[in-house]
N, C-alpha and C positions, 0 to 999 in steps of 0.2 A: 378554412385554412388548409393549405397543402404544403407538404415538405417534400422536396425532391428526394427520390429514393437513395441517392448517394449520401444523404445527410441523416437517414434514419438511424436510430440507435444512439444518437448523440445527446439526447435529453431536450432537444429543441421543442418537441410537442408538449412535453410536461411543463417546460418553462413558459411557453406561450399560453397554455390553458390556465396555469396558475396565475399568470398576470391578468388574464381576462376575467377570471373569477374574482380576484382581488379588486380589480377596477370596478366590476359590477356591484360588488357589495359595498365598497368604500365610497365610490363616486356617484353611482346611479341610484343608490339607496333602494334597491329592490330586495324582496324577501326570498326569492328563489330564482335560480338560473338553470337553464337546460342546455343540453347539446344533443345534436343528432349525428350519429356516426354510421358509416357504411357497415353493414353486418359482417362483412368479410375482412374489415380492417382491424385485425386482432390487436395491433399496437395501440390504436386510439381507443378501442374499447377497454383495454387494460389500463390506460392512463386515466380514463374517466373513473374507473373503479378505484384505482390507487389514490386518487385525489378525494375520495369519499363520496363520489356521485353514486346514486342508486339507479339501477335499471328500472325504468318506468314501463316502457311498452315498445312495440314495434310500430312505427308510424304507418298509417294506412291511407294518407292523403297527401296531396301536394308534392313539391319537389323532394320532400324527405321520405316519400313512400318507400317502405321496406327498410328504413333506417332504424337503428337502435336509438331510443331516446333515454337519456340519463338526466337526472335532476339532483340538485343539492340546495338545501335551505341555508339561509344566513346562519342559523344556529348550528347546523351541522358543520358548516365551513369553519366557524369560529372554534368549535370543539376539536376539529382536526388540526388546527394550527398550533 
């Protein structure tokens, strides 16, 4: 996901990630979801943490190399709602 710079700070990232997490847990019936964010993207890193996602690691392979990886379980998501 990418949000144009002139739209930053309007809550769009939080709204989009919240919807994606809700969809994943409600409709895809998965037990855990992850996201990879650019290390320098303070806004997206903060959103992941604010939504209850836990920092897992810095990715070391693939297109996500050097990205922060955050994860949240179904149970943690439900507890935060």
